[in-house]
Structures are given as C-alpha cells and as structure tokens.
C-alpha positions in Angstrom: 2.2 -13.8 -10.4 1.1 -10.5 -8.9 3.7 -9.0 -6.7 3.2 -6.9 -3.5 5.7 -4.9 -1.5 4.5 -4.1 2.0 6.5 -1.6 4.1 6.4 -2.3 7.8 5.2 -5.7 7.0 6.7 -7.6 10.0 4.2 -6.4 12.6 0.8 -4.8 13.2 -1.3 -3.6 10.3 1.4 -4.3 7.7 1.8 -7.9 8.8 -2.0 -8.3 8.7 -2.2 -7.0 5.1 0.7 -9.3 4.2 -1.1 -12.4 5.7 -4.3 -11.5 4.0 -2.7 -11.1 0.5 -0.9 -14.4 0.8 -4.2 -16.1 0.9 -5.0 -15.0 -2.7 -1.7 -16.2 -4.2 0.1 -12.9 -4.3 3.8 -12.9 -4.1 4.3 -10.8 -1.0 7.5 -9.1 0.1 6.8 -7.9 3.7 9.7 -5.6 4.3 10.9 -5.1 7.9 12.6 -2.0 9.2 15.9 -3.9 8.8 15.2 -4.1 5.1 14.0 -0.5 4.7 14.1 2.3 7.2 12.2 5.3 5.7 13.9 7.6 8.3 17.2 6.8 6.6 17.3 7.9 3.0 20.4 5.8 2.3 18.4 2.8 3.4 15.5 3.8 1.1 17.9 4.2 -1.9 19.5 0.8 -1.2 16.1 -0.8 -1.0 15.1 0.8 -4.3 18.2 -0.6 -6.0 16.8 -4.1 -5.5 13.1 -3.4 -5.7 12.4 -1.4 -8.9 8.8 -2.3 -9.7 5.7 -4.0 -8.2 2.0 -4.4 -8.8 0.9 -3.5 -5.3 2.6 -1.1 -2.9 1.7 -0.6 0.7 3.3 2.5 2.3 3.3 1.9 6.0 5.5 3.0 8.9 5.3 3.6 12.6 5.3 7.1 14.2 6.9 9.1 16.9 6.2 8.8 20.6 4.0 11.5 22.1 6.0 14.7 22.8 4.9 18.2 23.9 5.6 20.8 21.1 8.1 22.9 23.1 10.3 19.8 23.8 10.5 18.6 20.1 14.1 19.0 18.9 15.4 19.9 15.4 16.6 16.4 15.1 13.1 15.0 15.9 11.6 17.1 13.1 14.3 16.0 10.6 14.0 12.2 11.6 10.3 12.1 11.1 10.3 14.4 8.1 12.3 11.6 6.4 10.3 8.7 8.0 6.8 10.0 7.3 7.2 12.2 4.3 10.5 12.3 2.3 11.1 8.6 2.4 7.7 7.9 0.9 8.2 10.6 -1.7 11.6 9.1 -2.7 10.0 5.7 -3.0 7.2 6.9 -5.3 9.6 8.9 -7.4 11.8 5.8 -8.1 9.6 2.7 -8.1 7.4 1.6 -11.0 3.9 0.6 -10.2 2.8 -1.7 -13.0 -0.3 -0.6 -14.9 -3.5 -1.7 -13.3 -1.9 -1.9 -9.8 -2.6 -0.5 -6.4 -1.0 1.8 -3.9 -2.2 1.8 -0.4 -1.1 4.5 2.1 -1.5 3.6 5.8 -1.7 6.9 7.4 -3.6 7.9 10.6 -6.7 9.5 11.9 -4.5 12.5 12.9 -4.6 13.6 9.2 -8.2 14.6 9.9 -8.1 15.4 13.6 -4.6 16.7 14.5 -3.4 15.6 17.9 -1.5 17.9 20.3 0.3 14.8 21.7 1.2 13.6 18.1 2.0 16.9 16.5 5.0 15.6 14.5 2.9 12.7 13.1 -0.1 15.1 12.5 2.1 17.4 10.5 4.0 15.0 8.2 1.3 12.4 7.7 -1.1 15.2 6.6 1.6 16.6 4.3 2.2 13.3 2.5 -1.5 12.6 2.3 -1.8 15.8 0.2 1.0 14.6 -2.1 -0.7 11.2 -2.4 -4.0 12.8 -3.3 -2.4 14.9 -6.1 -0.5 11.9 -7.5 -3.6 9.7 -7.5 -4.8 11.6 -10.6 -1.5 10.8 -12.5 -1.6 7.1 -11.4 -5.3 6.9 -12.5 -4.1 7.4 -16.1 -2.5 4.0 -15.8 -5.5 2.4 -14.0 -3.5 2.4 -10.8 -5.8 2.9 -7.8 -4.6 4.9 -4.8 -6.3 4.4 -1.4 -5.4 6.2 1.8 -6.5 4.2 4.8 -6.5 6.4 8.0 -6.7 4.0 11.0 -8.2 5.1 14.3 -7.8 3.0 17.4 -6.5 -0.3 16.2 -5.3 -3.2 18.4 -1.5 -2.9 17.7 1.6 -2.4 19.8 1.6 1.2 18.6 -1.8 1.9 20.2 -0.7 0.2 23.4 2.3 2.5 23.5 0.1 5.6 23.2 -2.7 4.6 25.6 -2.1 3.7 29.2 -5.4 1.9 30.1 -6.7 0.1 27.1 -9.8 -1.4 28.8 -11.0 2.0 30.1 -10.3 3.6 26.7 -12.4 0.9 25.0 -15.4 1.9 27.0 -15.3 5.4 25.4 -15.4 4.0 21.8 -18.7 3.6 19.9 -18.1 -0.1 19.3 -16.5 -0.6 22.8 -13.5 -2.2 21.3 -10.4 -1.5 19.3 -10.3 -2.4 15.6 -8.3 -5.4 14.7 -5.4 -5.2 12.2 -6.9 -8.2 10.4 -9.9 -6.0 9.5 -7.7 -3.7 7.5 -5.9 -6.6 6.0 -9.2 -8.1 4.8 -10.3 -4.8 3.5 -7.2 -4.4 1.4 -7.6 -8.0 0.2 -11.2 -7.4 -0.8 -10.3 -4.4 -2.9 -7.7 -6.3 -4.8 -9.4 -9.6 -5.0 -12.6 -8.0 -6.5 -10.6 -5.7 -8.8 -12.2 -2.6 -7.4 -10.4 0.2 -9.3 -12.7 3.2 -9.3 -12.2 3.6 -5.5 -9.2 5.9 -5.9 -7.9 9.2 -4.5 -9.9 8.6 -1.4 -9.3 8.5 2.3 -11.0 5.7 4.2 -11.6 6.6 7.9 -11.0 3.1 9.5 -12.1 4.1 13.0 -15.3 2.4 14.1 -17.3 5.6 13.9 -15.0 7.2 16.5 -14.3 10.4 14.7 -16.6 13.4 14.4 -15.6 14.7 11.0 -17.7 14.0 7.9 -15.0 14.2 5.1 
C-alpha cells in the first residue's frame, strides 16, 4: 500500500490532507508535534530512525507569532531557523522518497509577499522554498513530483491567532471568505489520485485571488 507521512498532521491543513488521503486507501502517518518537532533537531533525528522511507511526504509546520523586528531575540532566530529550515533540510537529507512519489511543501504566502509582522517566517520559509525548488530537479530524475503550496488566508487556528477580527477581515477578501483546509486536502488528493506528475518544481498560490503578484 502507498505510504504517506504528513508532518503537523494532527490539526489544520495537515489534518485535512491526512483525512483526504485516507479516503483513497493510502496508509497515512499523521505525525503530531509530540512525534516530531522540527525546531528540535534531536527530535527530527529520532523520528528519522523509525521513518526511513515513504511514497508521499508532506512538509508542514506552524510558524512564529507576530513580532516586531527589533524585539526578535537570537534565540527566536535559532528556534525558527531549525523549525522552518534546518529541520526540513535534515529530513530530506535522510529520508528516502520512493520512485514515483510526491513531496508537498506547505509554506505560506509570505514567501511571495514578505510580512513585516511575520519577518522570521518570511525569511526562513522563503529560504527553504529556494532549496526545495533546486531539489525538485534531482527528484524529477526519479519521477518524484515536488509541489510547494503557499496558503494565503485559510480557516485555521493559526489564522485566528494572527487576525483579531475575522469577520471584518473576510470582507476585504476577493471571495469574502477564508479558504478551508479541506480545499487544500482535496487538492493534494486530486494530484495523487490522478497521478499528476508533470506538475513539479512549482509554487501554488492557494489564496483565493488575494495576492497581487503574478509569479
């Protein structure tokens, strides 16, 4: 049976992807933060001792709270350097993705439009997205598709932590609503279920037409 490992799979977007893949008879391991904390490299290494290969890998994790640049500490930078960048790098260096598989990165719209409130997330998510883009060419040689999904305003706990008045915020959006995590889950499911392989090395702006950038 096809196997999937989904990081951050116990809530939000990760959980929705997990639920969607289970409907097509994929053996899903939805890993919670208790099972792998990408901010802690020892936790990452222990996880990799038990999980050495998979057919589908979803790289997903939360991000830092909003913080003005001048108040960010050295410890903040180190923590999220691991969580948003080095933890993922370590995983890709040590886990085997079986030929014909998929890797999905759940990043953020801040990789395209950096946010002053989320400067740590903007920096490290963009940095890993660059690594992921480069690696997509190597994975393509094994028919492994790499898709970077950059969510905009999605109806998750994370969004509610960042936005005070959701109802007023929704009025400013083109679709007048937040995106639903299940929409991303179904998108990932559709790619896998229909064996779409040539969509690789791309970033999908999953934001309901909210962004202003073209590429």
